C-alpha positions as CSV (number, residue, x, y, z in Angstrom):
1,X,0.0,0.0,0.0
2,X,1.2,3.5,-0.8
3,X,0.0,6.6,1.0
4,X,0.5,9.7,-1.1
5,X,-0.6,12.3,1.5
6,X,2.6,13.4,3.2
7,X,0.8,14.7,6.3
8,X,-1.0,11.3,6.7
9,X,2.3,9.5,6.5
10,X,3.9,11.8,9.0
11,X,1.0,11.3,11.5
12,X,1.3,7.6,11.1
13,X,5.0,7.7,11.7
14,X,4.6,9.8,14.8
15,X,1.8,7.6,16.2
16,X,3.8,4.5,15.5
17,X,6.8,5.9,17.3
18,X,4.7,7.1,20.3
19,X,3.0,3.7,20.6
20,X,6.3,1.7,20.0
21,X,4.8,-0.1,16.9
22,X,5.6,-0.3,13.3
23,X,3.4,1.6,10.9
24,X,2.1,-1.8,9.7
25,X,1.1,-2.8,13.2
26,X,-0.5,0.5,13.8
27,X,-2.5,0.5,10.6
28,X,-3.5,-3.1,11.2
29,X,-4.7,-2.2,14.8
30,X,-6.6,0.8,13.5
31,X,-8.3,-1.1,10.7
32,X,-9.3,-3.9,13.1
33,X,-10.7,-1.5,15.7
34,X,-12.7,0.4,13.0
35,X,-14.0,-2.9,11.5
36,X,-15.1,-4.1,14.9
37,X,-16.8,-0.8,15.7
38,X,-18.7,-0.8,12.4
39,X,-19.6,-4.4,12.7
40,X,-21.0,-3.8,16.2
41,X,-22.9,-0.8,15.0
42,X,-24.4,-2.7,12.0
43,X,-25.4,-5.6,14.3
44,X,-27.0,-3.3,16.7
45,X,-29.0,-1.6,13.9
46,X,-30.1,-5.0,12.6
47,X,-31.2,-6.0,16.2
48,X,-33.1,-2.7,16.6
49,X,-34.9,-3.2,13.3
50,X,-35.7,-6.8,14.1
51,X,-37.2,-5.8,17.4
52,X,-39.3,-3.1,15.7
53,X,-40.6,-5.6,13.2
54,X,-41.4,-8.1,16.0
55,X,-43.2,-5.4,17.9
56,X,-45.3,-4.4,14.8
57,X,-46.2,-8.1,14.3
58,X,-47.1,-8.5,18.0
59,X,-49.4,-5.4,17.8
60,X,-51.0,-6.7,14.5
61,X,-51.6,-10.1,16.0
62,X,-53.2,-8.5,19.0
63,X,-55.8,-6.8,16.9
64,X,-59.3,-8.3,17.0
65,X,-60.6,-10.2,14.0
66,X,-63.6,-8.4,12.7
67,X,-66.0,-10.3,10.5
68,X,-65.4,-13.6,8.7
69,X,-62.0,-14.5,7.2
70,X,-62.0,-14.0,3.4
71,X,-61.4,-17.1,1.3
72,X,-60.2,-17.5,-2.3
73,X,-63.9,-17.7,-3.4
74,X,-64.5,-14.2,-1.9
75,X,-61.6,-12.7,-3.8
76,X,-61.5,-14.6,-7.2
77,X,-64.0,-15.7,-9.7
78,X,-64.3,-19.2,-11.2
79,X,-61.5,-18.4,-13.7
80,X,-59.1,-17.3,-11.0
81,X,-59.4,-13.7,-11.8
82,X,-59.9,-11.0,-9.2
83,X,-63.5,-10.1,-8.5
């Protein structure tokens, strides 16, 4: 990998020196931390959405049934076309 922004390279060198690591070790650690953070955020978002869907389904299932349930005969004619 080649980094063309001189200020970025300098910051990486300075951070690596302060932390006593090579630039490769530093970049690897930074990438792993960001990947873990984004993965955790994505999983939390999926979990939040799943719970919202489950709550919507729960509320829907709790609604009373009003009138008879419709059958295919109520919705389609003898040729299978919508009424």
